[in-house]
N, C-alpha and C positions, 0 to 999 in steps of 0.2 A: 030325138037325134041331135047329137052335138057335132061339134067342128072341132078338128084335133090341127092345130098349127104347127109346122114344122120349120125351123131354120137347118140348112144345108153349108158346112163347112169344108172347103176344097183346096187344092193347092196346085192340081193338075188336069188331065184331060179330060174330069167330069164324067167319064164314063157310069160311077154309082151315082153321082149328081144326077142323070138323063136316066137312069132306070128308075129312079123313087120317083122323079116324075112323071114318067110312064105307067107308071105301074099303081100310084096312089093318089096322084093331084087330082082332086076335085071327085074322088070316086067314093065312094058310099059301099063300106064294108062292116056289116055286121050292126047297121044303124050309126056309124061315124062316118061322118064325111073327114076325107084327111087333106090338107091343104099346105101345100108349098110355100110359104108365106115369103121365103127371100132364101137368099146365099150370099155368104161370105167367103172373100180370096184373099188370100196373103200374096199372091203372085199376076202382078200387071199384062204378063204375058203367057199366063194359064188359057190352055184351048178349051178347057170349061168355062169360060166367058162367054164363048158362042154360044153354048148351048141353052146359057139364062136366056141371052136375047132370041134363041129360035122360040122359046118358049115362054116369052114374055117373064121368068121369075126377076123380081128385084134383087138386085146386087150391086154389093158394096166390096170395094176393093180394099182392102186394108193393109197394107204394106208393112211388114215388120222394119225395114229398114228405116223407117222413118221415126221410130220409136227407143230410147237409150237403153230401155232394159224390157226384161220381158217383163215383168210386173205393170209396165207401164200400156205395154201393148194390148195385155191383158184386160187392163182397165179399162180399155176404149172397145176392145171386142166383146166384154161384157155387158156394157153400157147400148151398143147397137142392138147383141140378142135381145136385152131386155126390151127394148124399144117394141120389139115385136109381139110382144108376151108371150111367147111360144109355147106348147106344151113340152116339147122336146124339141133338143139341137142333137143334130147326128153329124159327126166327124165322118165324112165318105174321102179317105185320100188328103184329111188336112193333115200338112207334112212340121205340123210345129211341136215342142215343147212345153205343155201346158203347167203355169206355177198355179199355186192354191187359189190365187186372185180370181182363176178362172173355176178351177175343180171346187172351189168350198160354194160359188152361188150357181152354177150353171147345171141345170138338169142335162146330161149328155151322155151319148152313147160312140161308140168306134168298132170297126170293122179292122180287123188285124188278119193280113194274110198266112198266119200257123195256127197250130195247137195250142194256144197258151196253155201254161206258162213258158213254151219251147220257143225258142226263137223271137225274141221281142226284139223292136226296132224297125230301122228302116230297109234293114239286108235279108228280112224273115225270109222271103221266096227262094233268092239263092242259097242260105243258108240252108232251111228246110229241105230243099231239091239235093243241096250237095251231101245232106246225112245219112246214116246208115239207117234211117226209119224208114220203114216199108211205106207209109202215107202220110201225103200233105193233107192239109184242111185249114179251116178258116174259124175264126173267131169273133163274135159278138160279145161286147163285155162294155160295163158301165166305164167311165171317163172316173178314176180319183187324182192321188198324188203322185202315185208311183206309175212310170211309163208302163204303158201296157198291162198292168197290174188290177185293173178294176175289176167286180163280182162277173163272172162269163156269164151270160144271158142264154147263148144259143152257141153250138159248137157240130160242126159234121166234119168228116175226114172223107178220103179217097184213095184206093190203093194206086200207090205207083207201078206203071209198067216198066218193062222190063229194056224198052228200047225210048225209056221218056227221056226228051230234051227239056232243056230249063222251060224252052218256049212253049211245047206242050202242057208243059207242067204249069207255068204259068197262068195260061189259060183255062186250065181245070179251076186255079185259083180265082181267078176273076168271074168265071161263072157263079160258080158256088157264094162269090161274096154275094152276087145281082141276089141270089135266092135268099139268104142266110138274112141279109139286111132289111130286105122287104118284111121277112116273117119276125122278124125281131121287132121292128118300128110298131108292127099290127100287136103284137103281142101285148106290148109296151101299154100302148094306146086305149086297148079295147079292155084290158084286163090289167085292174092295179098290180103293180109292183112294189114291193118293198125292198128298196137298195139300201143295204146294211153300211156301205161305207160312208163316208163323210162327207160326198154330194147332198144335194136334197132330196128327198123320197120322190119315186113316182106315181102320181095319184091321178 
């Protein structure tokens, strides 16, 4: 039986963080014990901070405003992540554009609220909703040097309804995020995956 350590990065409400904790922390899945070893947040006012307190998850608040450039911030971020010696780093609503200082040194995955490569960036939900596409969806992908451009791990879509509102559409996105992110973490940590991108391989 092996223990797989996970670090979660977030910036906001922490709903995906809480879902990961509830579904995986200290759980035995196919002979693997999943452990949420810590979390890192770049926003001292994030609501997700209270989730870490609720579940006694070690938290580091690393505000990007305190660093003169992205590279310096990412250098400190990498240092903190490596101090945990994790098996996987999960970006769960971490609203930062990461530099090669991070992407070339950290094994990480990201959850994105669209069917990549469509609708990259922070306005993905709204752009997907307002598009002519008949479906919306969610993608889990490896993190590489291109924004929302890493190799796709899992992807799933749902049908838009005729009377769909942005709020109902977003709710479907979030529910699907909770499902796919858990599936992706289990898939990666229970079964070796070759990452063909520049980041280190997942083993």
